[in-house]
CHARMM internal coordinates of N, CA and C (Angstrom, degrees):
IC EDIT
DIST 1 N 1 CA 1.4565
DIST 1 CA 1 C 1.5215
ANGL 1 N 1 CA 1 C 109.01
DIST 1 C 2 N 1.3216
ANGL 1 CA 1 C 2 N 116.66
DIHE 1 N 1 CA 1 C 2 N 130.58
DIST 2 N 2 CA 1.4537
ANGL 1 C 2 N 2 CA 121.98
DIHE 1 CA 1 C 2 N 2 CA 178.93
DIST 2 CA 2 C 1.5219
ANGL 2 N 2 CA 2 C 108.39
DIHE 1 C 2 N 2 CA 2 C -123.14
DIST 2 C 3 N 1.3252
ANGL 2 CA 2 C 3 N 116.67
DIHE 2 N 2 CA 2 C 3 N 130.45
DIST 3 N 3 CA 1.4647
ANGL 2 C 3 N 3 CA 120.44
DIHE 2 CA 2 C 3 N 3 CA 178.21
DIST 3 CA 3 C 1.5203
ANGL 3 N 3 CA 3 C 109.55
DIHE 2 C 3 N 3 CA 3 C -119.18
DIST 3 C 4 N 1.3177
ANGL 3 CA 3 C 4 N 116.44
DIHE 3 N 3 CA 3 C 4 N 139.62
DIST 4 N 4 CA 1.4559
ANGL 3 C 4 N 4 CA 121.99
DIHE 3 CA 3 C 4 N 4 CA 174.23
DIST 4 CA 4 C 1.5201
ANGL 4 N 4 CA 4 C 108.43
DIHE 3 C 4 N 4 CA 4 C -71.43
DIST 4 C 5 N 1.3224
ANGL 4 CA 4 C 5 N 115.80
DIHE 4 N 4 CA 4 C 5 N 161.96
DIST 5 N 5 CA 1.4616
ANGL 4 C 5 N 5 CA 120.51
DIHE 4 CA 4 C 5 N 5 CA -178.10
DIST 5 CA 5 C 1.5231
ANGL 5 N 5 CA 5 C 112.35
DIHE 4 C 5 N 5 CA 5 C -57.60
DIST 5 C 6 N 1.3134
ANGL 5 CA 5 C 6 N 117.29
DIHE 5 N 5 CA 5 C 6 N -34.54
DIST 6 N 6 CA 1.4642
ANGL 5 C 6 N 6 CA 120.68
DIHE 5 CA 5 C 6 N 6 CA -177.53
DIST 6 CA 6 C 1.5277
ANGL 6 N 6 CA 6 C 111.86
DIHE 5 C 6 N 6 CA 6 C -94.07
DIST 6 C 7 N 1.3449
ANGL 6 CA 6 C 7 N 117.18
DIHE 6 N 6 CA 6 C 7 N 8.02
DIST 7 N 7 CA 1.4644
ANGL 6 C 7 N 7 CA 123.11
DIHE 6 CA 6 C 7 N 7 CA 179.85
DIST 7 CA 7 C 1.5246
ANGL 7 N 7 CA 7 C 113.22
DIHE 6 C 7 N 7 CA 7 C 59.97
DIST 7 C 8 N 1.3409
ANGL 7 CA 7 C 8 N 118.00
DIHE 7 N 7 CA 7 C 8 N 21.24
DIST 8 N 8 CA 1.4542
ANGL 7 C 8 N 8 CA 120.78
DIHE 7 CA 7 C 8 N 8 CA -179.16
DIST 8 CA 8 C 1.5293
ANGL 8 N 8 CA 8 C 111.93
DIHE 7 C 8 N 8 CA 8 C -87.59
DIST 8 C 9 N 1.3306
ANGL 8 CA 8 C 9 N 117.64
DIHE 8 N 8 CA 8 C 9 N -15.11
DIST 9 N 9 CA 1.4569
ANGL 8 C 9 N 9 CA 121.28
DIHE 8 CA 8 C 9 N 9 CA -178.93
DIST 9 CA 9 C 1.5226
ANGL 9 N 9 CA 9 C 110.08
DIHE 8 C 9 N 9 CA 9 C -132.13
DIST 9 C 10 N 1.3350
ANGL 9 CA 9 C 10 N 115.11
DIHE 9 N 9 CA 9 C 10 N 134.57
DIST 10 N 10 CA 1.4631
ANGL 9 C 10 N 10 CA 121.39
DIHE 9 CA 9 C 10 N 10 CA 175.02
DIST 10 CA 10 C 1.5208
ANGL 10 N 10 CA 10 C 107.32
DIHE 9 C 10 N 10 CA 10 C -127.83
DIST 10 C 11 N 1.3126
ANGL 10 CA 10 C 11 N 116.52
DIHE 10 N 10 CA 10 C 11 N 130.56
DIST 11 N 11 CA 1.4660
ANGL 10 C 11 N 11 CA 121.64
DIHE 10 CA 10 C 11 N 11 CA 176.79
DIST 11 CA 11 C 1.5259
ANGL 11 N 11 CA 11 C 107.96
DIHE 10 C 11 N 11 CA 11 C -110.89
DIST 11 C 12 N 1.3409
ANGL 11 CA 11 C 12 N 116.38
DIHE 11 N 11 CA 11 C 12 N 124.28
DIST 12 N 12 CA 1.4557
ANGL 11 C 12 N 12 CA 121.84
DIHE 11 CA 11 C 12 N 12 CA -176.20
DIST 12 CA 12 C 1.5170
ANGL 12 N 12 CA 12 C 110.61
DIHE 11 C 12 N 12 CA 12 C -123.38
DIST 12 C 13 N 1.3289
ANGL 12 CA 12 C 13 N 116.43
DIHE 12 N 12 CA 12 C 13 N 149.37
DIST 13 N 13 CA 1.4586
ANGL 12 C 13 N 13 CA 122.33
DIHE 12 CA 12 C 13 N 13 CA 177.07
DIST 13 CA 13 C 1.5219
ANGL 13 N 13 CA 13 C 108.50
DIHE 12 C 13 N 13 CA 13 C -118.23
DIST 13 C 14 N 1.3368
ANGL 13 CA 13 C 14 N 115.25
DIHE 13 N 13 CA 13 C 14 N 136.57
DIST 14 N 14 CA 1.4595
ANGL 13 C 14 N 14 CA 121.98
DIHE 13 CA 13 C 14 N 14 CA -178.97
DIST 14 CA 14 C 1.5237
ANGL 14 N 14 CA 14 C 109.33
DIHE 13 C 14 N 14 CA 14 C -123.46
DIST 14 C 15 N 1.3353
ANGL 14 CA 14 C 15 N 115.91
DIHE 14 N 14 CA 14 C 15 N 143.68
DIST 15 N 15 CA 1.4585
ANGL 14 C 15 N 15 CA 121.58
DIHE 14 CA 14 C 15 N 15 CA 176.93
DIST 15 CA 15 C 1.5214
ANGL 15 N 15 CA 15 C 110.05
DIHE 14 C 15 N 15 CA 15 C -113.52
DIST 15 C 16 N 1.3199
ANGL 15 CA 15 C 16 N 115.34
DIHE 15 N 15 CA 15 C 16 N 152.26
DIST 16 N 16 CA 1.4577
ANGL 15 C 16 N 16 CA 122.48
DIHE 15 CA 15 C 16 N 16 CA 179.21
DIST 16 CA 16 C 1.5309
ANGL 16 N 16 CA 16 C 109.39
DIHE 15 C 16 N 16 CA 16 C -58.46
DIST 16 C 17 N 1.3382
ANGL 16 CA 16 C 17 N 116.07
DIHE 16 N 16 CA 16 C 17 N 133.30
DIST 17 N 17 CA 1.4662
ANGL 16 C 17 N 17 CA 120.69
DIHE 16 CA 16 C 17 N 17 CA 174.67
DIST 17 CA 17 C 1.5221
ANGL 17 N 17 CA 17 C 110.54
DIHE 16 C 17 N 17 CA 17 C -112.21
DIST 17 C 18 N 1.3540
ANGL 17 CA 17 C 18 N 115.56
DIHE 17 N 17 CA 17 C 18 N -56.51
DIST 18 N 18 CA 1.4607
ANGL 17 C 18 N 18 CA 118.40
DIHE 17 CA 17 C 18 N 18 CA 178.88
DIST 18 CA 18 C 1.5159
ANGL 18 N 18 CA 18 C 110.15
DIHE 17 C 18 N 18 CA 18 C -164.53
DIST 18 C 19 N 1.3289
ANGL 18 CA 18 C 19 N 114.47
DIHE 18 N 18 CA 18 C 19 N 166.39
DIST 19 N 19 CA 1.4573
ANGL 18 C 19 N 19 CA 122.20
DIHE 18 CA 18 C 19 N 19 CA -179.84
DIST 19 CA 19 C 1.5216
ANGL 19 N 19 CA 19 C 108.81
DIHE 18 C 19 N 19 CA 19 C -103.34
DIST 19 C 20 N 1.3222
ANGL 19 CA 19 C 20 N 116.30
DIHE 19 N 19 CA 19 C 20 N 136.52
DIST 20 N 20 CA 1.4619
ANGL 19 C 20 N 20 CA 121.65
DIHE 19 CA 19 C 20 N 20 CA 173.00
DIST 20 CA 20 C 1.5283
ANGL 20 N 20 CA 20 C 107.30
DIHE 19 C 20 N 20 CA 20 C -112.80
DIST 20 C 21 N 1.3221
ANGL 20 CA 20 C 21 N 118.15
DIHE 20 N 20 CA 20 C 21 N -172.90
DIST 21 N 21 CA 1.4673
ANGL 20 C 21 N 21 CA 121.20
DIHE 20 CA 20 C 21 N 21 CA -175.52
DIST 21 CA 21 C 1.5333
ANGL 21 N 21 CA 21 C 112.57
DIHE 20 C 21 N 21 CA 21 C -56.47
DIST 21 C 22 N 1.3188
ANGL 21 CA 21 C 22 N 117.34
DIHE 21 N 21 CA 21 C 22 N -51.78
DIST 22 N 22 CA 1.4671
ANGL 21 C 22 N 22 CA 120.89
DIHE 21 CA 21 C 22 N 22 CA -175.66
DIST 22 CA 22 C 1.5194
ANGL 22 N 22 CA 22 C 114.11
DIHE 21 C 22 N 22 CA 22 C -118.95
DIST 22 C 23 N 1.3280
ANGL 22 CA 22 C 23 N 116.95
DIHE 22 N 22 CA 22 C 23 N -0.88
DIST 23 N 23 CA 1.4577
ANGL 22 C 23 N 23 CA 120.02
DIHE 22 CA 22 C 23 N 23 CA -175.29
DIST 23 CA 23 C 1.5229
ANGL 23 N 23 CA 23 C 110.93
DIHE 22 C 23 N 23 CA 23 C -133.80
DIST 23 C 24 N 1.3268
ANGL 23 CA 23 C 24 N 113.88
DIHE 23 N 23 CA 23 C 24 N 167.78
DIST 24 N 24 CA 1.4587
ANGL 23 C 24 N 24 CA 122.42
DIHE 23 CA 23 C 24 N 24 CA 169.89
DIST 24 CA 24 C 1.5285
ANGL 24 N 24 CA 24 C 105.82
DIHE 23 C 24 N 24 CA 24 C -115.99
DIST 24 C 25 N 1.3186
ANGL 24 CA 24 C 25 N 115.31
DIHE 24 N 24 CA 24 C 25 N 132.46
DIST 25 N 25 CA 1.4688
ANGL 24 C 25 N 25 CA 120.96
DIHE 24 CA 24 C 25 N 25 CA -179.39
DIST 25 CA 25 C 1.5270
ANGL 25 N 25 CA 25 C 108.48
DIHE 24 C 25 N 25 CA 25 C -98.06
DIST 25 C 26 N 1.3319
ANGL 25 CA 25 C 26 N 115.23
DIHE 25 N 25 CA 25 C 26 N 129.77
DIST 26 N 26 CA 1.4579
ANGL 25 C 26 N 26 CA 122.96
DIHE 25 CA 25 C 26 N 26 CA 178.91
DIST 26 CA 26 C 1.5286
ANGL 26 N 26 CA 26 C 109.38
DIHE 25 C 26 N 26 CA 26 C -118.45
DIST 26 C 27 N 1.3296
ANGL 26 CA 26 C 27 N 115.44
DIHE 26 N 26 CA 26 C 27 N 149.73
DIST 27 N 27 CA 1.4561
ANGL 26 C 27 N 27 CA 122.14
DIHE 26 CA 26 C 27 N 27 CA 176.67
DIST 27 CA 27 C 1.5209
ANGL 27 N 27 CA 27 C 108.84
DIHE 26 C 27 N 27 CA 27 C -116.12
DIST 27 C 28 N 1.3229
ANGL 27 CA 27 C 28 N 116.00
DIHE 27 N 27 CA 27 C 28 N 136.61
DIST 28 N 28 CA 1.4591
ANGL 27 C 28 N 28 CA 121.38
DIHE 27 CA 27 C 28 N 28 CA -179.67
DIST 28 CA 28 C 1.5251
ANGL 28 N 28 CA 28 C 111.11
DIHE 27 C 28 N 28 CA 28 C -67.13
DIST 28 C 29 N 1.3267
ANGL 28 CA 28 C 29 N 115.38
DIHE 28 N 28 CA 28 C 29 N 134.40
DIST 29 N 29 CA 1.4626
ANGL 28 C 29 N 29 CA 120.93
DIHE 28 CA 28 C 29 N 29 CA 174.00
DIST 29 CA 29 C 1.5244
ANGL 29 N 29 CA 29 C 108.50
DIHE 28 C 29 N 29 CA 29 C -80.64
DIST 29 C 30 N 1.3139
ANGL 29 CA 29 C 30 N 116.54
DIHE 29 N 29 CA 29 C 30 N 136.29
DIST 30 N 30 CA 1.4621
ANGL 29 C 30 N 30 CA 121.25
DIHE 29 CA 29 C 30 N 30 CA 173.58
DIST 30 CA 30 C 1.5245
ANGL 30 N 30 CA 30 C 107.78
DIHE 29 C 30 N 30 CA 30 C -123.19
DIST 30 C 31 N 1.3324
ANGL 30 CA 30 C 31 N 116.43
DIHE 30 N 30 CA 30 C 31 N 161.40
DIST 31 N 31 CA 1.4621
ANGL 30 C 31 N 31 CA 120.89
DIHE 30 CA 30 C 31 N 31 CA -177.36
DIST 31 CA 31 C 1.5316
ANGL 31 N 31 CA 31 C 111.14
DIHE 30 C 31 N 31 CA 31 C -61.09
DIST 31 C 32 N 1.3217
ANGL 31 CA 31 C 32 N 117.01
DIHE 31 N 31 CA 31 C 32 N -39.63
DIST 32 N 32 CA 1.4539
ANGL 31 C 32 N 32 CA 120.85
DIHE 31 CA 31 C 32 N 32 CA 175.20
DIST 32 CA 32 C 1.5225
ANGL 32 N 32 CA 32 C 109.35
DIHE 31 C 32 N 32 CA 32 C -153.75
DIST 32 C 33 N 1.3073
ANGL 32 CA 32 C 33 N 116.72
DIHE 32 N 32 CA 32 C 33 N 174.51
DIST 33 N 33 CA 1.4615
ANGL 32 C 33 N 33 CA 121.47
DIHE 32 CA 32 C 33 N 33 CA -174.40
DIST 33 CA 33 C 1.5275
ANGL 33 N 33 CA 33 C 113.74
DIHE 32 C 33 N 33 CA 33 C -64.80
DIST 33 C 34 N 1.3222
ANGL 33 CA 33 C 34 N 117.46
DIHE 33 N 33 CA 33 C 34 N -18.64
DIST 34 N 34 CA 1.4673
ANGL 33 C 34 N 34 CA 120.92
DIHE 33 CA 33 C 34 N 34 CA -179.09
DIST 34 CA 34 C 1.5217
ANGL 34 N 34 CA 34 C 113.15
DIHE 33 C 34 N 34 CA 34 C -86.38
DIST 34 C 35 N 1.3416
ANGL 34 CA 34 C 35 N 117.23
DIHE 34 N 34 CA 34 C 35 N -13.34
DIST 35 N 35 CA 1.4673
ANGL 34 C 35 N 35 CA 120.59
DIHE 34 CA 34 C 35 N 35 CA 177.98
DIST 35 CA 35 C 1.5221
ANGL 35 N 35 CA 35 C 110.49
DIHE 34 C 35 N 35 CA 35 C -70.87
DIST 35 C 36 N 1.3219
ANGL 35 CA 35 C 36 N 116.04
DIHE 35 N 35 CA 35 C 36 N 146.05
DIST 36 N 36 CA 1.4582
ANGL 35 C 36 N 36 CA 121.95
DIHE 35 CA 35 C 36 N 36 CA 176.59
DIST 36 CA 36 C 1.5259
ANGL 36 N 36 CA 36 C 108.50
DIHE 35 C 36 N 36 CA 36 C -92.30
DIST 36 C 37 N 1.3402
ANGL 36 CA 36 C 37 N 118.41
DIHE 36 N 36 CA 36 C 37 N 125.21
DIST 37 N 37 CA 1.4721
ANGL 36 C 37 N 37 CA 120.12
DIHE 36 CA 36 C 37 N 37 CA 177.46
DIST 37 CA 37 C 1.5269
ANGL 37 N 37 CA 37 C 111.16
DIHE 36 C 37 N 37 CA 37 C -63.27
DIST 37 C 38 N 1.3300
ANGL 37 CA 37 C 38 N 116.10
DIHE 37 N 37 CA 37 C 38 N 149.02
DIST 38 N 38 CA 1.4636
ANGL 37 C 38 N 38 CA 121.76
DIHE 37 CA 37 C 38 N 38 CA 176.35
DIST 38 CA 38 C 1.5236
ANGL 38 N 38 CA 38 C 110.46
DIHE 37 C 38 N 38 CA 38 C -81.38
DIST 38 C 39 N 1.3348
ANGL 38 CA 38 C 39 N 117.58
DIHE 38 N 38 CA 38 C 39 N -37.20
DIST 39 N 39 CA 1.4623
ANGL 38 C 39 N 39 CA 123.64
DIHE 38 CA 38 C 39 N 39 CA -179.35
DIST 39 CA 39 C 1.5202
ANGL 39 N 39 CA 39 C 110.23
DIHE 38 C 39 N 39 CA 39 C -117.74
DIST 39 C 40 N 1.3111
ANGL 39 CA 39 C 40 N 117.77
DIHE 39 N 39 CA 39 C 40 N -47.08
DIST 40 N 40 CA 1.4634
ANGL 39 C 40 N 40 CA 122.14
DIHE 39 CA 39 C 40 N 40 CA 179.09
DIST 40 CA 40 C 1.5084
ANGL 40 N 40 CA 40 C 111.60
DIHE 39 C 40 N 40 CA 40 C 96.82
DIST 40 C 41 N 1.3125
ANGL 40 CA 40 C 41 N 116.97
DIHE 40 N 40 CA 40 C 41 N -95.54
DIST 41 N 41 CA 1.4615
ANGL 40 C 41 N 41 CA 123.06
DIHE 40 CA 40 C 41 N 41 CA -177.38
DIST 41 CA 41 C 1.5202
ANGL 41 N 41 CA 41 C 110.18
DIHE 40 C 41 N 41 CA 41 C -109.22
DIST 41 C 42 N 1.3264
ANGL 41 CA 41 C 42 N 115.87
DIHE 41 N 41 CA 41 C 42 N 139.27
DIST 42 N 42 CA 1.4558
ANGL 41 C 42 N 42 CA 121.90
DIHE 41 CA 41 C 42 N 42 CA -179.27
DIST 42 CA 42 C 1.5245
ANGL 42 N 42 CA 42 C 108.33
DIHE 41 C 42 N 42 CA 42 C -130.30
DIST 42 C 43 N 1.3283
ANGL 42 CA 42 C 43 N 116.74
DIHE 42 N 42 CA 42 C 43 N 127.06
DIST 43 N 43 CA 1.4647
ANGL 42 C 43 N 43 CA 122.42
DIHE 42 CA 42 C 43 N 43 CA 175.63
DIST 43 CA 43 C 1.5206
ANGL 43 N 43 CA 43 C 107.98
DIHE 42 C 43 N 43 CA 43 C -106.91
DIST 43 C 44 N 1.3290
ANGL 43 CA 43 C 44 N 116.53
DIHE 43 N 43 CA 43 C 44 N 127.07
DIST 44 N 44 CA 1.4603
ANGL 43 C 44 N 44 CA 120.97
DIHE 43 CA 43 C 44 N 44 CA 177.73
DIST 44 CA 44 C 1.5214
ANGL 44 N 44 CA 44 C 109.51
DIHE 43 C 44 N 44 CA 44 C -122.36
DIST 44 C 45 N 1.3126
ANGL 44 CA 44 C 45 N 115.77
DIHE 44 N 44 CA 44 C 45 N 140.83
DIST 45 N 45 CA 1.4572
ANGL 44 C 45 N 45 CA 121.58
DIHE 44 CA 44 C 45 N 45 CA 179.55
DIST 45 CA 45 C 1.5371
ANGL 45 N 45 CA 45 C 109.68
DIHE 44 C 45 N 45 CA 45 C -65.22
DIST 45 C 46 N 1.3267
ANGL 45 CA 45 C 46 N 115.85
DIHE 45 N 45 CA 45 C 46 N 138.29
DIST 46 N 46 CA 1.4622
ANGL 45 C 46 N 46 CA 120.69
DIHE 45 CA 45 C 46 N 46 CA 179.29
DIST 46 CA 46 C 1.5233
ANGL 46 N 46 CA 46 C 111.14
DIHE 45 C 46 N 46 CA 46 C -59.04
DIST 46 C 47 N 1.3240
ANGL 46 CA 46 C 47 N 117.56
DIHE 46 N 46 CA 46 C 47 N -39.42
DIST 47 N 47 CA 1.4655
ANGL 46 C 47 N 47 CA 120.91
DIHE 46 CA 46 C 47 N 47 CA -179.41
DIST 47 CA 47 C 1.5304
ANGL 47 N 47 CA 47 C 110.88
DIHE 46 C 47 N 47 CA 47 C -62.29
DIST 47 C 48 N 1.3130
ANGL 47 CA 47 C 48 N 117.93
DIHE 47 N 47 CA 47 C 48 N -39.99
DIST 48 N 48 CA 1.4703
ANGL 47 C 48 N 48 CA 121.59
DIHE 47 CA 47 C 48 N 48 CA 178.81
DIST 48 CA 48 C 1.5189
ANGL 48 N 48 CA 48 C 110.62
DIHE 47 C 48 N 48 CA 48 C -66.05
DIST 48 C 49 N 1.3261
ANGL 48 CA 48 C 49 N 116.51
DIHE 48 N 48 CA 48 C 49 N -43.38
DIST 49 N 49 CA 1.4596
ANGL 48 C 49 N 49 CA 120.21
DIHE 48 CA 48 C 49 N 49 CA 179.04
DIST 49 CA 49 C 1.5225
ANGL 49 N 49 CA 49 C 111.41
DIHE 48 C 49 N 49 CA 49 C -63.63
DIST 49 C 50 N 1.3313
ANGL 49 CA 49 C 50 N 116.51
DIHE 49 N 49 CA 49 C 50 N -39.97
DIST 50 N 50 CA 1.4664
ANGL 49 C 50 N 50 CA 121.01
DIHE 49 CA 49 C 50 N 50 CA 178.38
DIST 50 CA 50 C 1.5223
ANGL 50 N 50 CA 50 C 109.92
DIHE 49 C 50 N 50 CA 50 C -62.46
DIST 50 C 51 N 1.3468
ANGL 50 CA 50 C 51 N 117.28
DIHE 50 N 50 CA 50 C 51 N -43.60
DIST 51 N 51 CA 1.4584
ANGL 50 C 51 N 51 CA 121.91
DIHE 50 CA 50 C 51 N 51 CA 179.67
DIST 51 CA 51 C 1.5307
ANGL 51 N 51 CA 51 C 111.67
DIHE 50 C 51 N 51 CA 51 C -62.93
DIST 51 C 52 N 1.3368
ANGL 51 CA 51 C 52 N 116.55
DIHE 51 N 51 CA 51 C 52 N -30.14
DIST 52 N 52 CA 1.4652
ANGL 51 C 52 N 52 CA 121.89
DIHE 51 CA 51 C 52 N 52 CA 179.42
DIST 52 CA 52 C 1.5243
ANGL 52 N 52 CA 52 C 112.20
DIHE 51 C 52 N 52 CA 52 C -84.23
DIST 52 C 53 N 1.3332
ANGL 52 CA 52 C 53 N 117.51
DIHE 52 N 52 CA 52 C 53 N -9.06
DIST 53 N 53 CA 1.4564
ANGL 52 C 53 N 53 CA 120.59
DIHE 52 CA 52 C 53 N 53 CA -179.74
DIST 53 CA 53 C 1.5178
ANGL 53 N 53 CA 53 C 114.23
DIHE 52 C 53 N 53 CA 53 C 82.07
DIST 53 C 54 N 1.3311
ANGL 53 CA 53 C 54 N 116.75
DIHE 53 N 53 CA 53 C 54 N 18.70
DIST 54 N 54 CA 1.4622
ANGL 53 C 54 N 54 CA 120.39
DIHE 53 CA 53 C 54 N 54 CA 179.31
DIST 54 CA 54 C 1.5203
ANGL 54 N 54 CA 54 C 110.31
DIHE 53 C 54 N 54 CA 54 C -66.63
DIST 54 C 55 N 1.3335
ANGL 54 CA 54 C 55 N 115.44
DIHE 54 N 54 CA 54 C 55 N 140.47
DIST 55 N 55 CA 1.4597
ANGL 54 C 55 N 55 CA 122.24
DIHE 54 CA 54 C 55 N 55 CA 175.02
DIST 55 CA 55 C 1.5207
ANGL 55 N 55 CA 55 C 108.11
DIHE 54 C 55 N 55 CA 55 C -125.44
DIST 55 C 56 N 1.3386
ANGL 55 CA 55 C 56 N 115.61
DIHE 55 N 55 CA 55 C 56 N 145.11
DIST 56 N 56 CA 1.4585
ANGL 55 C 56 N 56 CA 119.76
DIHE 55 CA 55 C 56 N 56 CA -179.64
DIST 56 CA 56 C 1.5228
ANGL 56 N 56 CA 56 C 110.25
DIHE 55 C 56 N 56 CA 56 C -55.26
DIST 56 C 57 N 1.3080
ANGL 56 CA 56 C 57 N 115.10
DIHE 56 N 56 CA 56 C 57 N 136.83
DIST 57 N 57 CA 1.4559
ANGL 56 C 57 N 57 CA 121.13
DIHE 56 CA 56 C 57 N 57 CA -177.61
DIST 57 CA 57 C 1.5225
ANGL 57 N 57 CA 57 C 112.74
DIHE 56 C 57 N 57 CA 57 C 103.70
DIST 57 C 58 N 1.3396
ANGL 57 CA 57 C 58 N 115.97
DIHE 57 N 57 CA 57 C 58 N -19.15
DIST 58 N 58 CA 1.4607
ANGL 57 C 58 N 58 CA 119.54
DIHE 57 CA 57 C 58 N 58 CA 178.50
DIST 58 CA 58 C 1.5250
ANGL 58 N 58 CA 58 C 109.76
DIHE 57 C 58 N 58 CA 58 C -88.49
DIST 58 C 59 N 1.3325
ANGL 58 CA 58 C 59 N 115.92
DIHE 58 N 58 CA 58 C 59 N 146.43
DIST 59 N 59 CA 1.4592
ANGL 58 C 59 N 59 CA 121.63
DIHE 58 CA 58 C 59 N 59 CA 175.20
DIST 59 CA 59 C 1.5188
ANGL 59 N 59 CA 59 C 110.12
DIHE 58 C 59 N 59 CA 59 C -81.23
DIST 59 C 60 N 1.3209
ANGL 59 CA 59 C 60 N 115.73
DIHE 59 N 59 CA 59 C 60 N 162.80
DIST 60 N 60 CA 1.4635
ANGL 59 C 60 N 60 CA 123.76
DIHE 59 CA 59 C 60 N 60 CA 174.41
DIST 60 CA 60 C 1.5218
ANGL 60 N 60 CA 60 C 107.21
DIHE 59 C 60 N 60 CA 60 C -112.64
DIST 60 C 61 N 1.3195
ANGL 60 CA 60 C 61 N 116.92
DIHE 60 N 60 CA 60 C 61 N 132.61
DIST 61 N 61 CA 1.4660
ANGL 60 C 61 N 61 CA 121.17
DIHE 60 CA 60 C 61 N 61 CA 176.49
DIST 61 CA 61 C 1.5182
ANGL 61 N 61 CA 61 C 108.05
DIHE 60 C 61 N 61 CA 61 C -111.74
DIST 61 C 62 N 1.3291
ANGL 61 CA 61 C 62 N 117.19
DIHE 61 N 61 CA 61 C 62 N 131.00
DIST 62 N 62 CA 1.4561
ANGL 61 C 62 N 62 CA 121.91
DIHE 61 CA 61 C 62 N 62 CA -177.85
DIST 62 CA 62 C 1.5274
ANGL 62 N 62 CA 62 C 108.69
DIHE 61 C 62 N 62 CA 62 C -126.30
DIST 62 C 63 N 1.3282
ANGL 62 CA 62 C 63 N 116.40
DIHE 62 N 62 CA 62 C 63 N 135.91
DIST 63 N 63 CA 1.4541
ANGL 62 C 63 N 63 CA 122.27
DIHE 62 CA 62 C 63 N 63 CA 176.63
DIST 63 CA 63 C 1.5198
ANGL 63 N 63 CA 63 C 108.70
DIHE 62 C 63 N 63 CA 63 C -114.32
DIST 63 C 64 N 1.3250
ANGL 63 CA 63 C 64 N 116.07
DIHE 63 N 63 CA 63 C 64 N 127.42
DIST 64 N 64 CA 1.4612
ANGL 63 C 64 N 64 CA 122.38
DIHE 63 CA 63 C 64 N 64 CA 177.05
DIST 64 CA 64 C 1.5121
ANGL 64 N 64 CA 64 C 108.81
DIHE 63 C 64 N 64 CA 64 C -109.17
DIST 64 C 65 N 1.3392
ANGL 64 CA 64 C 65 N 116.13
DIHE 64 N 64 CA 64 C 65 N 132.18
DIST 65 N 65 CA 1.4704
ANGL 64 C 65 N 65 CA 121.73
DIHE 64 CA 64 C 65 N 65 CA 179.81
DIST 65 CA 65 C 1.5189
ANGL 65 N 65 CA 65 C 109.74
DIHE 64 C 65 N 65 CA 65 C -126.03
DIST 65 C 66 N 1.3102
ANGL 65 CA 65 C 66 N 115.42
DIHE 65 N 65 CA 65 C 66 N 142.48
DIST 66 N 66 CA 1.4565
ANGL 65 C 66 N 66 CA 120.93
DIHE 65 CA 65 C 66 N 66 CA 173.39
DIST 66 CA 66 C 1.5233
ANGL 66 N 66 CA 66 C 107.06
DIHE 65 C 66 N 66 CA 66 C -93.25
DIST 66 C 67 N 1.3390
ANGL 66 CA 66 C 67 N 116.16
DIHE 66 N 66 CA 66 C 67 N 128.83
DIST 67 N 67 CA 1.4711
ANGL 66 C 67 N 67 CA 120.25
DIHE 66 CA 66 C 67 N 67 CA 179.75
DIST 67 CA 67 C 1.4951
ANGL 67 N 67 CA 67 C 110.01
DIHE 66 C 67 N 67 CA 67 C -123.76
END
COOR INIT
IC SEED 1 N 1 CA 1 C
IC BUILD
């Protein structure tokens, strides 16, 4: 997890957990087991992942910004 100095941006990394009917479930990576996840679990549509060129085994990186 990376935070900007003003806490306006958070960058998170998610790893593949399992496949459901129409989605892929990802779990947020944390530095260690004692860290609290910012998001936790993320479900992404298979069609969106296919359009992005995601392949099983690759992580997903997500950036959140406050506007």
